[in-house]
N, CA, C and O atoms as a GROMACS GRO file, in nm:
protein
  472
    1MET      N    1  10.737   9.827  10.151
    1MET     CA    2  10.639   9.935  10.159
    1MET      C    3  10.586  10.010  10.034
    1MET      O    4  10.474  10.056  10.013
    2ALA      N    5  10.702  10.009   9.955
    2ALA     CA    6  10.662  10.094   9.810
    2ALA      C    7  10.543  10.031   9.733
    2ALA      O    8  10.468  10.096   9.661
    3ALA      N    9  10.532   9.885   9.756
    3ALA     CA   10  10.434   9.821   9.671
    3ALA      C   11  10.309   9.858   9.763
    3ALA      O   12  10.209   9.900   9.704
    4GLU      N   13  10.305   9.847   9.881
    4GLU     CA   14  10.167   9.890   9.943
    4GLU      C   15  10.129  10.010   9.913
    4GLU      O   16  10.013  10.027   9.876
    5GLU      N   17  10.215  10.116   9.922
    5GLU     CA   18  10.192  10.252   9.879
    5GLU      C   19  10.121  10.266   9.737
    5GLU      O   20  10.020  10.331   9.708
    6GLU      N   21  10.194  10.192   9.662
    6GLU     CA   22  10.144  10.195   9.504
    6GLU      C   23  10.003  10.115   9.498
    6GLU      O   24   9.917  10.146   9.416
    7ASP      N   25   9.988  10.024   9.580
    7ASP     CA   26   9.844   9.954   9.568
    7ASP      C   27   9.733  10.052   9.622
    7ASP      O   28   9.625  10.069   9.566
    8LEU      N   29   9.774  10.112   9.736
    8LEU     CA   30   9.681  10.208   9.806
    8LEU      C   31   9.644  10.314   9.721
    8LEU      O   32   9.528  10.356   9.721
    9GLN      N   33   9.746  10.369   9.639
    9GLN     CA   34   9.724  10.490   9.538
    9GLN      C   35   9.638  10.440   9.441
    9GLN      O   36   9.536  10.502   9.410
   10SER      N   37   9.675  10.320   9.383
   10SER     CA   38   9.584  10.265   9.271
   10SER      C   39   9.436  10.236   9.326
   10SER      O   40   9.340  10.257   9.252
   11LEU      N   41   9.418  10.186   9.457
   11LEU     CA   42   9.300  10.174   9.503
   11LEU      C   43   9.210  10.316   9.504
   11LEU      O   44   9.097  10.330   9.458
   12ILE      N   45   9.283  10.406   9.562
   12ILE     CA   46   9.242  10.544   9.573
   12ILE      C   47   9.198  10.601   9.446
   12ILE      O   48   9.090  10.661   9.444
   13ARG      N   49   9.269  10.590   9.338
   13ARG     CA   50   9.240  10.631   9.213
   13ARG      C   51   9.117  10.569   9.152
   13ARG      O   52   9.037  10.632   9.082
   14ALA      N   53   9.105  10.434   9.183
   14ALA     CA   54   8.992  10.358   9.130
   14ALA      C   55   8.867  10.402   9.197
   14ALA      O   56   8.765  10.419   9.131
   15ASN      N   57   8.870  10.422   9.330
   15ASN     CA   58   8.776  10.470   9.402
   15ASN      C   59   8.710  10.600   9.363
   15ASN      O   60   8.589  10.621   9.370
   16ALA      N   61   8.801  10.686   9.322
   16ALA     CA   62   8.757  10.816   9.292
   16ALA      C   63   8.697  10.819   9.134
   16ALA      O   64   8.611  10.900   9.097
   17GLU      N   65   8.746  10.739   9.066
   17GLU     CA   66   8.679  10.710   8.921
   17GLU      C   67   8.543  10.653   8.965
   17GLU      O   68   8.447  10.709   8.912
   18THR      N   69   8.518  10.562   9.042
   18THR     CA   70   8.391  10.492   9.083
   18THR      C   71   8.303  10.617   9.137
   18THR      O   72   8.192  10.636   9.089
   19GLU      N   73   8.351  10.695   9.231
   19GLU     CA   74   8.272  10.809   9.268
   19GLU      C   75   8.235  10.884   9.161
   19GLU      O   76   8.116  10.915   9.158
   20ARG      N   77   8.304  10.923   9.073
   20ARG     CA   78   8.277  11.026   8.972
   20ARG      C   79   8.166  10.966   8.880
   20ARG      O   80   8.069  11.034   8.844
   21ARG      N   81   8.182  10.847   8.848
   21ARG     CA   82   8.050  10.768   8.769
   21ARG      C   83   7.933  10.768   8.836
   21ARG      O   84   7.825  10.775   8.778
   22LEU      N   85   7.948  10.759   8.987
   22LEU     CA   86   7.834  10.748   9.064
   22LEU      C   87   7.759  10.889   9.062
   22LEU      O   88   7.638  10.904   9.049
   23VAL      N   89   7.831  10.967   9.075
   23VAL     CA   90   7.776  11.118   9.073
   23VAL      C   91   7.706  11.140   8.939
   23VAL      O   92   7.593  11.188   8.933
   24GLN      N   93   7.769  11.107   8.843
   24GLN     CA   94   7.707  11.123   8.701
   24GLN      C   95   7.580  11.042   8.691
   24GLN      O   96   7.478  11.092   8.642
   25GLN      N   97   7.583  10.914   8.737
   25GLN     CA   98   7.459  10.839   8.750
   25GLN      C   99   7.364  10.911   8.826
   25GLN      O  100   7.260  10.937   8.764
   26HIS      N  101   7.372  10.951   8.949
   26HIS     CA  102   7.280  11.025   9.014
   26HIS      C  103   7.238  11.156   8.963
   26HIS      O  104   7.124  11.191   8.996
   27GLU      N  105   7.311  11.239   8.884
   27GLU     CA  106   7.275  11.345   8.822
   27GLU      C  107   7.185  11.315   8.701
   27GLU      O  108   7.091  11.391   8.680
   28ARG      N  109   7.206  11.213   8.621
   28ARG     CA  110   7.122  11.156   8.533
   28ARG      C  111   6.983  11.117   8.583
   28ARG      O  112   6.883  11.153   8.522
   29ILE      N  113   6.975  11.044   8.693
   29ILE     CA  114   6.850  11.001   8.741
   29ILE      C  115   6.778  11.125   8.793
   29ILE      O  116   6.656  11.130   8.774
   30VAL      N  117   6.836  11.226   8.855
   30VAL     CA  118   6.763  11.358   8.891
   30VAL      C  119   6.712  11.418   8.784
   30VAL      O  120   6.593  11.448   8.784
   31ALA      N  121   6.803  11.446   8.664
   31ALA     CA  122   6.764  11.502   8.535
   31ALA      C  123   6.642  11.442   8.494
   31ALA      O  124   6.541  11.510   8.477
   32ALA      N  125   6.646  11.307   8.475
   32ALA     CA  126   6.544  11.241   8.410
   32ALA      C  127   6.395  11.259   8.488
   32ALA      O  128   6.287  11.266   8.429
   33SER      N  129   6.409  11.264   8.618
   33SER     CA  130   6.298  11.275   8.695
   33SER      C  131   6.240  11.404   8.688
   33SER      O  132   6.119  11.419   8.704
   34GLU      N  133   6.325  11.504   8.663
   34GLU     CA  134   6.278  11.650   8.669
   34GLU      C  135   6.197  11.682   8.534
   34GLU      O  136   6.115  11.774   8.526
   35SER      N  137   6.229  11.595   8.429
   35SER     CA  138   6.153  11.613   8.295
   35SER      C  139   6.055  11.518   8.274
   35SER      O  140   6.004  11.509   8.162
   36SER      N  141   6.017  11.438   8.375
   36SER     CA  142   5.920  11.338   8.381
   36SER      C  143   5.792  11.383   8.450
   36SER      O  144   5.792  11.457   8.548
   37ASN      N  145   5.687  11.336   8.395
   37ASN     CA  146   5.565  11.367   8.488
   37ASN      C  147   5.491  11.222   8.519
   37ASN      O  148   5.370  11.200   8.526
   38ALA      N  149   5.591  11.141   8.535
   38ALA     CA  150   5.552  11.011   8.590
   38ALA      C  151   5.499  10.992   8.728
   38ALA      O  152   5.557  11.056   8.816
   39ASP      N  153   5.397  10.914   8.762
   39ASP     CA  154   5.361  10.916   8.896
   39ASP      C  155   5.465  10.815   8.974
   39ASP      O  156   5.450  10.693   8.977
   40ASP      N  157   5.549  10.871   9.022
   40ASP     CA  158   5.667  10.804   9.089
   40ASP      C  159   5.614  10.698   9.215
   40ASP      O  160   5.678  10.596   9.241
   41GLU      N  161   5.514  10.729   9.273
   41GLU     CA  162   5.476  10.655   9.380
   41GLU      C  163   5.404  10.539   9.341
   41GLU      O  164   5.408  10.436   9.408
   42HIS      N  165   5.340  10.550   9.240
   42HIS     CA  166   5.240  10.432   9.183
   42HIS      C  167   5.274  10.385   9.061
   42HIS      O  168   5.185  10.361   8.980
   43ASP      N  169   5.417  10.364   9.026
   43ASP     CA  170   5.450  10.307   8.894
   43ASP      C  171   5.443  10.158   8.893
   43ASP      O  172   5.511  10.088   8.968
   44PRO      N  173   5.363  10.117   8.810
   44PRO     CA  174   5.331   9.959   8.798
   44PRO      C  175   5.465   9.888   8.739
   44PRO      O  176   5.483   9.769   8.767
   45GLU      N  177   5.539   9.943   8.677
   45GLU     CA  178   5.668   9.896   8.627
   45GLU      C  179   5.783   9.854   8.714
   45GLU      O  180   5.884   9.802   8.665
   46GLY      N  181   5.770   9.874   8.836
   46GLY     CA  182   5.857   9.828   8.952
   46GLY      C  183   5.918   9.947   9.019
   46GLY      O  184   5.848  10.039   9.061
   47SER      N  185   6.040   9.944   9.030
   47SER     CA  186   6.120  10.042   9.138
   47SER      C  187   6.079  10.194   9.086
   47SER      O  188   6.064  10.227   8.968
   48THR      N  189   6.067  10.265   9.184
   48THR     CA  190   6.019  10.412   9.172
   48THR      C  191   6.154  10.480   9.147
   48THR      O  192   6.262  10.430   9.180
   49ILE      N  193   6.140  10.601   9.086
   49ILE     CA  194   6.248  10.694   9.057
   49ILE      C  195   6.310  10.749   9.196
   49ILE      O  196   6.429  10.779   9.202
   50ALA      N  197   6.238  10.759   9.290
   50ALA     CA  198   6.278  10.790   9.416
   50ALA      C  199   6.384  10.714   9.473
   50ALA      O  200   6.491  10.759   9.514
   51PHE      N  201   6.330  10.548   9.471
   51PHE     CA  202   6.400  10.432   9.505
   51PHE      C  203   6.556  10.443   9.438
   51PHE      O  204   6.661  10.426   9.500
   52GLU      N  205   6.543  10.474   9.296
   52GLU     CA  206   6.674  10.457   9.220
   52GLU      C  207   6.775  10.584   9.269
   52GLU      O  208   6.896  10.570   9.285
   53ARG      N  209   6.706  10.703   9.288
   53ARG     CA  210   6.782  10.803   9.344
   53ARG      C  211   6.862  10.778   9.477
   53ARG      O  212   6.981  10.799   9.498
   54GLN      N  213   6.762  10.724   9.564
   54GLN     CA  214   6.828  10.683   9.702
   54GLN      C  215   6.925  10.590   9.679
   54GLN      O  216   7.034  10.608   9.733
   55GLN      N  217   6.905  10.486   9.605
   55GLN     CA  218   6.989  10.372   9.595
   55GLN      C  219   7.134  10.438   9.544
   55GLN      O  220   7.237  10.403   9.601
   56ALA      N  221   7.139  10.528   9.442
   56ALA     CA  222   7.250  10.581   9.393
   56ALA      C  223   7.320  10.658   9.515
   56ALA      O  224   7.439  10.641   9.542
   57LEU      N  225   7.241  10.738   9.582
   57LEU     CA  226   7.302  10.809   9.703
   57LEU      C  227   7.364  10.725   9.802
   57LEU      O  228   7.469  10.756   9.858
   58ALA      N  229   7.295  10.613   9.826
   58ALA     CA  230   7.362  10.508   9.924
   58ALA      C  231   7.491  10.461   9.867
   58ALA      O  232   7.594  10.466   9.934
   59LEU      N  233   7.489  10.416   9.744
   59LEU     CA  234   7.624  10.356   9.695
   59LEU      C  235   7.727  10.481   9.683
   59LEU      O  236   7.846  10.456   9.704
   60LEU      N  237   7.689  10.608   9.653
   60LEU     CA  238   7.778  10.704   9.654
   60LEU      C  239   7.844  10.740   9.783
   60LEU      O  240   7.961  10.778   9.787
   61ASP      N  241   7.762  10.725   9.898
   61ASP     CA  242   7.808  10.753  10.035
   61ASP      C  243   7.898  10.647  10.070
   61ASP      O  244   7.998  10.680  10.135
   62GLN      N  245   7.880  10.501  10.035
   62GLN     CA  246   7.964  10.401  10.059
   62GLN      C  247   8.092  10.431  10.008
   62GLN      O  248   8.191  10.425  10.081
   63VAL      N  249   8.098  10.464   9.887
   63VAL     CA  250   8.215  10.481   9.794
   63VAL      C  251   8.299  10.608   9.868
   63VAL      O  252   8.420  10.603   9.890
   64ARG      N  253   8.235  10.692   9.892
   64ARG     CA  254   8.301  10.821   9.964
   64ARG      C  255   8.361  10.782  10.095
   64ARG      O  256   8.469  10.832  10.129
   65ARG      N  257   8.288  10.683  10.182
   65ARG     CA  258   8.354  10.640  10.310
   65ARG      C  259   8.469  10.542  10.284
   65ARG      O  260   8.564  10.542  10.362
   66THR      N  261   8.465  10.462  10.186
   66THR     CA  262   8.574  10.391  10.139
   66THR      C  263   8.695  10.472  10.091
   66THR      O  264   8.812  10.447  10.121
   67GLY      N  265   8.652  10.569  10.016
   67GLY     CA  266   8.773  10.664   9.967
   67GLY      C  267   8.839  10.726  10.098
   67GLY      O  268   8.962  10.726  10.101
   68GLU      N  269   8.775  10.776  10.200
   68GLU     CA  270   8.826  10.837  10.298
   68GLU      C  271   8.899  10.727  10.387
   68GLU      O  272   9.003  10.759  10.445
   69ALA      N  273   8.853  10.615  10.398
   69ALA     CA  274   8.937  10.501  10.476
   69ALA      C  275   9.064  10.472  10.393
   69ALA      O  276   9.170  10.454  10.453
   70LEU      N  277   9.061  10.468  10.264
   70LEU     CA  278   9.183  10.451  10.192
   70LEU      C  279   9.277  10.559  10.203
   70LEU      O  280   9.396  10.535  10.217
   71ARG      N  281   9.231  10.683  10.196
   71ARG     CA  282   9.316  10.805  10.209
   71ARG      C  283   9.370  10.789  10.357
   71ARG      O  284   9.489  10.817  10.374
   72GLN      N  285   9.308  10.755  10.449
   72GLN     CA  286   9.361  10.742  10.581
   72GLN      C  287   9.452  10.632  10.608
   72GLN      O  288   9.531  10.637  10.701
   73ALA      N  289   9.442  10.523  10.520
   73ALA     CA  290   9.537  10.417  10.530
   73ALA      C  291   9.664  10.449  10.473
   73ALA      O  292   9.771  10.403  10.514
   74ALA      N  293   9.650  10.538  10.369
   74ALA     CA  294   9.776  10.580  10.296
   74ALA      C  295   9.848  10.685  10.404
   74ALA      O  296   9.970  10.688  10.413
   75ALA      N  297   9.769  10.765  10.479
   75ALA     CA  298   9.834  10.846  10.561
   75ALA      C  299   9.893  10.773  10.675
   75ALA      O  300   9.990  10.821  10.732
   76ASP      N  301   9.840  10.655  10.714
   76ASP     CA  302   9.880  10.580  10.827
   76ASP      C  303  10.022  10.519  10.785
   76ASP      O  304  10.114  10.505  10.866
   77LEU      N  305  10.031  10.486  10.651
   77LEU     CA  306  10.139  10.399  10.576
   77LEU      C  307  10.274  10.521  10.591
   77LEU      O  308  10.382  10.488  10.640
   78GLN      N  309  10.252  10.638  10.550
   78GLN     CA  310  10.343  10.722  10.545
   78GLN      C  311  10.396  10.765  10.696
   78GLN      O  312  10.508  10.811  10.717
   79SER      N  313  10.305  10.744  10.789
   79SER     CA  314  10.346  10.789  10.928
   79SER      C  315  10.384  10.652  11.020
   79SER      O  316  10.415  10.662  11.138
   80GLY      N  317  10.378  10.526  10.950
   80GLY     CA  318  10.424  10.416  11.004
   80GLY      C  319  10.321  10.348  11.095
   80GLY      O  320  10.366  10.254  11.161
   81ARG      N  321  10.205  10.375  11.110
   81ARG     CA  322  10.093  10.320  11.179
   81ARG      C  323  10.035  10.229  11.103
   81ARG      O  324   9.959  10.151  11.160
   82TYR      N  325  10.052  10.216  10.971
   82TYR     CA  326   9.968  10.128  10.880
   82TYR      C  327   9.990   9.995  10.922
   82TYR      O  328  10.106   9.961  10.946
   83GLY      N  329   9.888   9.904  10.935
   83GLY     CA  330   9.896   9.758  10.978
   83GLY      C  331   9.896   9.739  11.131
   83GLY      O  332   9.928   9.632  11.184
   84ARG      N  333   9.860   9.844  11.197
   84ARG     CA  334   9.858   9.845  11.331
   84ARG      C  335   9.711   9.860  11.377
   84ARG      O  336   9.643   9.950  11.330
   85CYS      N  337   9.653   9.762  11.481
   85CYS     CA  338   9.526   9.784  11.521
   85CYS      C  339   9.507   9.897  11.604
   85CYS      O  340   9.581   9.913  11.701
   86GLU      N  341   9.406   9.985  11.576
   86GLU     CA  342   9.389  10.116  11.635
   86GLU      C  343   9.327  10.079  11.775
   86GLU      O  344   9.329  10.170  11.858
   87ARG      N  345   9.274   9.961  11.813
   87ARG     CA  346   9.220   9.930  11.936
   87ARG      C  347   9.314   9.869  12.029
   87ARG      O  348   9.322   9.909  12.146
   88CYS      N  349   9.390   9.768  11.978
   88CYS     CA  350   9.472   9.675  12.079
   88CYS      C  351   9.616   9.726  12.056
   88CYS      O  352   9.696   9.725  12.150
   89GLY      N  353   9.649   9.768  11.942
   89GLY     CA  354   9.790   9.805  11.900
   89GLY      C  355   9.867   9.700  11.836
   89GLY      O  356   9.980   9.720  11.792
   90GLY      N  357   9.804   9.581  11.830
   90GLY     CA  358   9.873   9.459  11.766
   90GLY      C  359   9.882   9.464  11.622
   90GLY      O  360   9.828   9.563  11.572
   91ASP      N  361   9.942   9.376  11.535
   91ASP     CA  362   9.958   9.374  11.408
   91ASP      C  363   9.823   9.324  11.352
   91ASP      O  364   9.758   9.235  11.407
   92ILE      N  365   9.782   9.389  11.233
   92ILE     CA  366   9.680   9.337  11.160
   92ILE      C  367   9.738   9.244  11.066
   92ILE      O  368   9.840   9.265  11.000
   93ASP      N  369   9.660   9.130  11.064
   93ASP     CA  370   9.727   9.002  10.971
   93ASP      C  371   9.752   9.079  10.830
   93ASP      O  372   9.672   9.167  10.794
   94PRO      N  373   9.856   9.047  10.758
   94PRO     CA  374   9.874   9.100  10.606
   94PRO      C  375   9.769   9.033  10.515
   94PRO      O  376   9.738   9.090  10.411
   95GLU      N  377   9.713   8.914  10.547
   95GLU     CA  378   9.602   8.867  10.468
   95GLU      C  379   9.475   8.944  10.470
   95GLU      O  380   9.405   8.966  10.370
   96ARG      N  381   9.448   8.989  10.604
   96ARG     CA  382   9.340   9.073  10.622
   96ARG      C  383   9.352   9.216  10.556
   96ARG      O  384   9.251   9.278  10.524
   97LEU      N  385   9.486   9.268  10.537
   97LEU     CA  386   9.510   9.380  10.471
   97LEU      C  387   9.512   9.377  10.318
   97LEU      O  388   9.489   9.469  10.240
   98ALA      N  389   9.550   9.237  10.294
   98ALA     CA  390   9.532   9.220  10.134
   98ALA      C  391   9.398   9.236  10.084
   98ALA      O  392   9.373   9.283   9.973
   99VAL      N  393   9.298   9.191  10.181
   99VAL     CA  394   9.166   9.180  10.118
   99VAL      C  395   9.103   9.315  10.156
   99VAL      O  396   9.021   9.364  10.077
  100ARG      N  397   9.135   9.382  10.274
  100ARG     CA  398   9.075   9.520  10.307
  100ARG      C  399   9.176   9.600  10.352
  100ARG      O  400   9.190   9.617  10.472
  101PRO      N  401   9.262   9.662  10.256
  101PRO     CA  402   9.356   9.741  10.308
  101PRO      C  403   9.334   9.862  10.389
  101PRO      O  404   9.426   9.917  10.450
  102GLN      N  405   9.196   9.912  10.391
  102GLN     CA  406   9.178  10.015  10.482
  102GLN      C  407   9.144   9.962  10.610
  102GLN      O  408   9.110  10.044  10.695
  103ALA      N  409   9.147   9.838  10.642
  103ALA     CA  410   9.118   9.791  10.786
  103ALA      C  411   9.205   9.859  10.896
  103ALA      O  412   9.328   9.870  10.891
  104ARG      N  413   9.123   9.901  10.996
  104ARG     CA  414   9.184   9.968  11.098
  104ARG      C  415   9.213   9.885  11.235
  104ARG      O  416   9.289   9.922  11.324
  105THR      N  417   9.139   9.768  11.234
  105THR     CA  418   9.156   9.697  11.348
  105THR      C  419   9.176   9.544  11.302
  105THR      O  420   9.138   9.503  11.192
  106CYS      N  421   9.242   9.465  11.401
  106CYS     CA  422   9.263   9.327  11.383
  106CYS      C  423   9.148   9.240  11.393
  106CYS      O  424   9.052   9.279  11.458
  107ILE      N  425   9.146   9.120  11.333
  107ILE     CA  426   9.014   9.037  11.320
  107ILE      C  427   8.961   9.032  11.442
  107ILE      O  428   8.842   9.057  11.460
  108SER      N  429   9.050   8.995  11.544
  108SER     CA  430   8.987   8.984  11.688
  108SER      C  431   8.910   9.096  11.753
  108SER      O  432   8.814   9.079  11.828
  109CYS      N  433   8.966   9.221  11.716
  109CYS     CA  434   8.900   9.331  11.764
  109CYS      C  435   8.788   9.377  11.676
  109CYS      O  436   8.703   9.453  11.721
  110ALA      N  437   8.785   9.335  11.558
  110ALA     CA  438   8.665   9.364  11.461
  110ALA      C  439   8.564   9.270  11.500
  110ALA      O  440   8.451   9.317  11.511
  111ARG      N  441   8.581   9.138  11.525
  111ARG     CA  442   8.486   9.053  11.583
  111ARG      C  443   8.430   9.097  11.711
  111ARG      O  444   8.308   9.091  11.720
  112GLU      N  445   8.494   9.139  11.811
  112GLU     CA  446   8.460   9.207  11.940
  112GLU      C  447   8.353   9.317  11.919
  112GLU      O  448   8.248   9.326  11.984
  113ALA      N  449   8.394   9.399  11.821
  113ALA     CA  450   8.315   9.512  11.787
  113ALA      C  451   8.184   9.470  11.736
  113ALA      O  452   8.081   9.527  11.772
  114GLY      N  453   8.186   9.368  11.651
  114GLY     CA  454   8.069   9.342  11.574
  114GLY      C  455   7.979   9.255  11.696
  114GLY      O  456   7.856   9.254  11.684
  115ARG      N  457   8.028   9.201  11.783
  115ARG     CA  458   7.933   9.135  11.871
  115ARG      C  459   7.866   9.249  11.978
  115ARG      O  460   7.766   9.226  12.046
  116ARG      N  461   7.923   9.343  11.980
  116ARG     CA  462   7.874   9.466  12.064
  116ARG      C  463   7.761   9.545  12.000
  116ARG      O  464   7.684   9.617  12.064
  117ARG      N  465   7.756   9.529  11.874
  117ARG     CA  466   7.640   9.594  11.796
  117ARG      C  467   7.498   9.544  11.835
  117ARG      O  468   7.469   9.425  11.851
  118PRO      N  469   7.421   9.638  11.848
  118PRO     CA  470   7.277   9.594  11.890
  118PRO      C  471   7.208   9.518  11.762
  118PRO      O  472   7.094   9.473  11.771
   0.00000   0.00000   0.00000
């Protein structure tokens, strides 16, 4: 279990660093757009500043959700719930956890939940 905890803490630190860099990137985009008088909506050069801003925010949101899931996995490890499916209570395959350490469901339950989505 000590190796799992170290791995999770390492992933949490890496995620926090990624979040920090994305926040800086978003701040640079916002600052650049504030000092520009470019026609953002009709830029013939390609993507708009608004698009870049939204893309950075979407990535930041994803990184923050992953960070929260990793922190929850670390808490589950401490409480003895790590590796147990929150839906069926069965074991989550160690190979699944190796690829997605923040997984909260076994692959069967994840597939079932995926089928229910509209």
